C-alpha positions in Angstrom: -8.2 28.9 4.3 -7.2 25.6 5.9 -4.3 25.0 8.3 -2.0 22.2 7.3 0.5 20.4 9.5 3.3 18.3 8.0 3.8 15.0 9.8 7.3 13.7 9.2 7.5 10.1 10.2 11.0 9.4 11.6 10.5 6.7 14.2 10.8 3.4 12.4 13.1 0.7 13.7 15.1 0.7 10.5 15.9 -3.1 10.9 16.9 -3.6 7.3 18.7 -0.3 7.1 20.9 -1.1 10.1 20.8 2.4 11.7 18.1 5.0 12.2 17.1 6.2 8.7 16.2 9.7 9.9 20.0 10.2 10.3 21.1 8.6 7.1 22.6 11.0 4.6 21.7 11.8 1.0 23.4 14.6 -0.9 25.0 16.0 2.3 21.7 16.2 4.3 20.1 13.9 6.8 17.0 12.2 5.5 14.9 13.9 8.0 16.2 17.3 6.9 15.3 16.6 3.3 11.8 15.5 4.2 11.4 18.5 6.6 12.4 20.9 3.8 9.9 19.3 1.4 7.1 19.8 4.0 7.9 23.2 5.5 7.4 25.1 2.2 3.7 24.0 1.9 2.7 23.4 5.5 1.9 25.9 8.2 3.8 23.8 10.8 5.8 20.6 10.7 6.1 18.0 13.5 8.6 15.2 13.5 7.3 11.9 15.1 10.2 9.8 16.3 11.2 7.4 19.0 12.2 8.5 22.6 15.8 7.3 22.2 16.3 9.5 19.1 14.9 12.8 20.5 18.2 14.1 21.7 19.7 13.7 18.2 17.4 16.3 16.6 18.4 20.0 16.9 16.2 21.9 19.4 14.7 24.1 16.7 12.7 21.2 15.4 9.2 20.3 16.8 9.8 16.6 17.7 7.3 14.4 19.5 6.9 10.7 20.2 3.9 8.4 19.8 1.1 8.6 22.2 1.8 6.2 25.1 -1.0 3.8 24.3 0.2 3.2 20.7 3.9 3.8 21.1 6.0 2.0 18.5 3.0 0.6 16.6 3.9 1.8 13.2 3.0 4.6 10.8 -0.6 4.8 11.7 0.4 5.4 15.3 2.7 8.2 14.2 0.0 9.8 12.1 -2.5 9.7 15.0 0.1 11.0 17.4 0.9 14.0 15.1 -2.8 14.7 14.6 -3.4 14.6 18.3 -0.5 16.8 19.2 -0.9 19.4 16.5 -4.6 20.1 15.5 -5.1 21.1 11.9 -7.5 20.9 9.0 -5.2 18.8 6.9 -2.0 16.7 7.4 0.7 16.1 4.9 2.3 12.8 5.8 5.9 12.1 4.6 8.3 9.4 5.9 11.9 10.3 6.3 13.0 7.4 4.2 11.7 9.0 0.9 14.7 11.4 0.6 14.2 12.2 -3.1 10.8 13.9 -2.6 11.3 17.6 -2.7 9.2 20.7 -2.3 8.1 20.6 -5.9 6.5 17.2 -5.3 4.8 18.1 -2.1 3.5 21.3 -3.6 2.1 19.4 -6.6 0.4 16.7 -4.5 -1.2 19.4 -2.3 -2.5 21.1 -5.5 -4.3 17.9 -6.4 -6.1 17.4 -3.1 -9.9 17.8 -3.1 -11.6 18.7 0.1 -14.1 15.9 -0.4 -11.5 13.1 -0.1 -10.4 11.8 3.3 -6.9 10.9 2.1 -5.1 11.7 -1.1 -2.1 9.4 -1.9 0.1 8.4 -4.7 0.4 5.2 -6.8 2.1 4.0 -9.9 1.8 0.9 -12.1 3.9 -1.1 -9.7 2.8 0.0 -6.2 0.8 2.2 -3.9 2.8 4.8 -2.1 0.4 5.4 0.9 2.7 7.4 3.2 3.3 10.2 0.7 -0.2 11.5 1.3 -2.5 14.2 2.6 -5.0 13.3 5.3 -8.1 15.3 6.2 -8.6 15.8 9.9 -12.0 14.2 9.8 -10.4 10.7 9.7 -8.8 11.2 13.1 -11.6 9.6 15.1 -11.8 6.7 12.7 -8.1 6.2 12.9 -8.2 6.2 16.7 -10.9 3.5 16.6 -8.9 1.4 14.2 -5.8 1.6 16.4 -7.9 0.9 19.5 -9.0 -2.3 17.8 -5.4 -3.2 17.0 -5.7 -2.6 13.3 -2.2 -1.2 12.3 -2.1 -1.7 8.5 -2.0 1.5 6.5 -3.6 0.1 3.4 -6.4 -1.6 5.3 -7.2 1.8 6.9 -7.1 3.6 3.6 -9.6 1.1 2.1 -12.1 2.0 4.9 -12.1 5.8 4.1 -12.5 7.8 0.9 -8.9 7.5 -0.5 -8.2 9.2 -3.8 -5.1 7.7 -5.6 -3.1 10.1 -7.8 -0.9 8.6 -10.5 2.8 9.4 -9.6 3.5 10.7 -13.1 1.1 13.6 -12.4 3.6 14.7 -9.7 7.0 13.7 -11.1 7.9 11.7 -14.3 10.6 9.7 -12.6 9.0 7.0 -10.3 12.3 6.6 -8.5 11.7 9.9 -6.8 9.1 8.1 -4.7 11.2 5.1 -3.7 11.4 4.2 0.0 15.0 3.4 1.0 15.0 0.4 3.3 18.7 -0.6 2.8 21.8 1.6 2.5 22.7 2.3 -1.1 26.1 1.3 -2.3 
């Protein structure tokens, strides 16, 4: 049986949002709490990757880390590698905090569709790829480190270089809005 760590990405700058998205609220819960709840039910452990200035805002019962020094603040790939380095596992379920409508049913369904032969399993629909709602095999860690060392920070570009399997979002949930990424506060 494989060991799975959830990597909750909660360190973005939230420029368009205007305040840290991890602490935005949907249905009376912080975004990070919603993502954490979606991950904890299917993962053996969950680690939150955030920025140093936000660490004190998370309750002490959460496992919160920051990016590795040499890639601090360099985007989602940096957060993923930091999580992989800090918490060794066989698989990593990646979920950003700004997808607050993903729940445990969706994470469970995606996990059930992962094949051990794929490096990354991610979601797409007719309009877009959703690369950060995904499961990463630990074997991509060295390649990810090489890419970041070479200053390659683009998630999709990395995913093109490894064996990425794309799952149609309707196989996970019929409503594509469940997978939307909130970049601006909703009215």
